[in-house]
VOPAGU-2260 file (C-alpha; in pm, 1 decimal, decimal comma):
REM VOPAGU-2260
SITE   aa  ch    i         X         Y         Z
SITE  MET   A    0    6479,4    9474,6    8761,2
SITE  ASN   A    1    6815,1    9615,5    8870,2
SITE  ASP   A    2    6821,9    9843,1    9175,2
SITE  HIS   A    3    7112,5   10091,3    9169,4
SITE  THR   A    4    7028,6   10244,0    9505,8
SITE  ARG   A    5    7276,0   10022,2    9688,1
SITE  PRO   A    6    7589,2    9825,6    9596,1
SITE  ASN   A    7    7553,9    9478,3    9450,1
SITE  ILE   A    8    7922,3    9387,7    9427,1
SITE  PHE   A    9    8106,5    9304,1    9747,3
SITE  PRO   A   10    8481,0    9246,9    9721,9
SITE  ALA   A   11    8622,6    8978,1    9948,9
SITE  VAL   A   12    8979,2    9019,4   10074,4
SITE  ARG   A   13    9174,7    8744,4   10249,6
SITE  TYR   A   14    9457,2    8815,6   10491,0
SITE  ALA   A   15    9719,9    8588,6   10646,5
SITE  ASP   A   16    9628,8    8774,1   10968,1
SITE  ALA   A   17    9267,9    8892,2   10938,3
SITE  ASP   A   18    9275,9    9070,5   11275,7
SITE  ALA   A   19    9573,7    9280,2   11163,5
SITE  GLY   A   20    9411,2    9337,9   10823,7
SITE  ILE   A   21    9090,7    9466,2   10982,5
SITE  SER   A   22    9282,8    9691,0   11221,4
SITE  PHE   A   23    9472,9    9837,2   10927,2
SITE  LEU   A   24    9156,7    9895,1   10720,6
SITE  LYS   A   25    8998,3   10076,3   11013,6
SITE  ASP   A   26    9304,0   10288,6   11096,1
SITE  ALA   A   27    9417,8   10367,4   10741,8
SITE  PHE   A   28    9092,3   10388,3   10548,3
SITE  GLY   A   29    8828,7   10466,5   10810,9
SITE  ALA   A   30    8643,6   10136,3   10770,2
SITE  THR   A   31    8393,2   10042,4   11038,8
SITE  GLU   A   32    8303,3    9692,4   11154,2
SITE  LYS   A   33    7957,5    9575,2   11055,0
SITE  ALA   A   34    8005,6    9210,5   11155,7
SITE  VAL   A   35    8287,5    8981,2   11267,8
SITE  HIS   A   36    8235,2    8605,1   11284,7
SITE  ARG   A   37    8500,9    8387,9   11446,7
SITE  GLY   A   38    8541,6    8013,4   11456,0
SITE  GLU   A   39    8586,1    7812,6   11773,6
SITE  ASP   A   40    8960,1    7866,2   11730,5
SITE  GLY   A   41    8911,2    8244,8   11751,2
SITE  VAL   A   42    9013,5    8296,4   11388,7
SITE  ILE   A   43    8804,8    8535,5   11180,1
SITE  HIS   A   44    8614,2    8331,2   10924,5
SITE  HIS   A   45    8406,9    8616,9   10787,7
SITE  ALA   A   46    8388,6    8988,2   10858,8
SITE  GLU   A   47    8209,1    9276,3   10695,2
SITE  LEU   A   48    8350,3    9627,9   10700,8
SITE  ALA   A   49    8167,0    9936,2   10581,1
SITE  LEU   A   50    8347,7   10194,7   10370,1
SITE  GLY   A   51    8094,4   10470,2   10313,3
SITE  ALA   A   52    7794,8   10312,0   10139,4
SITE  GLY   A   53    8009,6   10017,8   10030,5
SITE  LEU   A   54    8102,4    9696,9   10203,4
SITE  VAL   A   55    8411,2    9478,2   10187,5
SITE  MET   A   56    8416,1    9124,6   10321,3
SITE  VAL   A   57    8730,6    9011,6   10502,6
SITE  GLY   A   58    8849,0    8670,5   10611,1
SITE  GLN   A   59    9150,0    8480,0   10732,5
SITE  HIS   A   60    9337,7    8297,0   10459,4
SITE  ARG   A   61    9303,8    7924,1   10509,7
SITE  GLN   A   62    9459,3    7666,0   10283,1
SITE  ASP   A   63    9163,4    7429,2   10332,6
SITE  ALA   A   64    8892,8    7686,5   10258,5
SITE  LYS   A   65    8699,9    7690,1    9931,0
SITE  SER   A   66    8823,1    8041,6    9859,4
SITE  GLY   A   67    9163,0    7992,7   10021,5
SITE  GLY   A   68    9390,5    7936,2    9725,3
SITE  GLU   A   69    9749,4    8045,4    9766,6
SITE  ALA   A   70    9864,1    8254,1   10058,5
SITE  PRO   A   71    9852,5    8631,7    9999,1
SITE  ASN   A   72   10150,5    8747,9    9796,7
SITE  PRO   A   73   10253,4    9108,1    9872,3
SITE  LEU   A   74   10279,2    9330,2    9565,1
SITE  ALA   A   75   10113,0    9069,6    9342,5
SITE  SER   A   76    9746,7    9157,9    9382,0
SITE  PRO   A   77    9573,8    9073,8    9051,7
SITE  ILE   A   78    9286,0    9315,6    9123,0
SITE  SER   A   79    9247,0    9652,6    9282,4
SITE  LEU   A   80    8960,8    9803,5    9477,1
SITE  TYR   A   81    8836,9   10157,2    9414,4
SITE  VAL   A   82    8651,5   10345,8    9686,9
SITE  VAL   A   83    8479,6   10682,2    9639,9
SITE  VAL   A   84    8564,8   10929,2    9917,2
SITE  ASP   A   85    8452,3   11287,0    9975,0
SITE  ASP   A   86    8791,5   11423,5   10082,4
SITE  PRO   A   87    9079,8   11238,6    9916,3
SITE  ASP   A   88    9337,9   11475,0   10066,8
SITE  ALA   A   89    9237,2   11396,5   10425,5
SITE  HIS   A   90    9192,6   11028,3   10340,1
SITE  HIS   A   91    9540,0   11013,1   10183,8
SITE  ALA   A   92    9693,8   11176,6   10492,3
SITE  ALA   A   93    9523,0   10925,3   10724,1
SITE  ALA   A   94    9631,4   10628,7   10510,8
SITE  ARG   A   95    9990,8   10752,4   10503,6
SITE  ARG   A   96    9989,4   10804,6   10884,1
SITE  ALA   A   97    9863,7   10448,3   10931,2
SITE  GLY   A   98   10152,0   10310,0   10724,5
SITE  ALA   A   99    9990,5   10240,3   10387,5
SITE  THR   A  100   10244,6   10202,1   10107,5
SITE  VAL   A  101   10167,8   10475,9    9856,3
SITE  VAL   A  102   10208,7   10351,1    9499,0
SITE  ARG   A  103   10040,8   10646,2    9324,1
SITE  GLU   A  104   10052,4   10985,5    9488,0
SITE  LEU   A  105    9744,4   11201,0    9522,4
SITE  GLN   A  106    9673,9   11365,6    9187,4
SITE  ASP   A  107    9409,2   11536,9    8978,9
SITE  MET   A  108    9309,9   11320,8    8683,0
SITE  ASP   A  109    9211,9   11448,6    8338,2
SITE  TYR   A  110    8863,2   11297,2    8385,2
SITE  GLY   A  111    8795,8   11519,0    8688,0
SITE  SER   A  112    8877,6   11286,4    8976,8
SITE  ARG   A  113    9125,9   11350,0    9257,1
SITE  GLU   A  114    9271,2   11016,5    9367,4
SITE  TYR   A  115    9560,0   10806,8    9493,6
SITE  SER   A  116    9654,6   10438,8    9531,4
SITE  VAL   A  117    9812,8   10241,4    9815,2
SITE  ARG   A  118    9892,1    9883,7    9909,0
SITE  ASP   A  119    9786,5    9740,9   10240,9
SITE  PRO   A  120   10038,2    9539,6   10449,6
SITE  GLU   A  121    9957,5    9219,6   10258,1
SITE  GLY   A  122    9986,6    9371,1    9911,1
SITE  ASN   A  123    9623,2    9435,7    9819,9
SITE  LEU   A  124    9590,1    9740,7    9595,9
SITE  TRP   A  125    9340,8   10008,9    9703,3
SITE  SER   A  126    9257,9   10331,7    9520,4
SITE  PHE   A  127    9056,4   10618,4    9666,7
SITE  GLY   A  128    8916,2   10919,7    9490,2
SITE  THR   A  129    8621,1   11128,1    9385,6
SITE  TYR   A  130    8534,9   10945,6    9061,1
SITE  ASP   A  131    8188,8   10787,3    9103,0
SITE  PRO   A  132    8074,1   10569,2    8812,5
SITE  TYR   A  133    7709,4   10635,3    8903,4
SITE  ASP   A  134    7761,1   11002,0    8817,7
SITE  TYR   A  135    7853,2   10922,3    8456,1
SITE  PRO   A  136    7631,4   10773,9    8180,1
């Protein structure tokens, strides 16, 4: 049985500097820390940040890690993350103030959503808007 009362997909984002990435996500997008786990070296190995009812996992990029792969490449993010927000205008203003690079200005879409897209300092693509897939068949 599938329970749609809470998310079941949790994006994981790696940063060359996870501390800076988390600070940016908090300042620009209003994320809140749920958990931060550091290694003996003080480096963030795993963190969980809440964005509304959703959760994004964050970690420090490490070449030797199973999910390490190549170092983050700004402006080459192969995926994007979409987050539903109640007030995209206020959210957009906060993201811009925090230094997010706007790649798609705030706009009303023909499918009824109001949304915008930005890149974080390490090139990950984030979109925010009112479109909620749970509200559509």
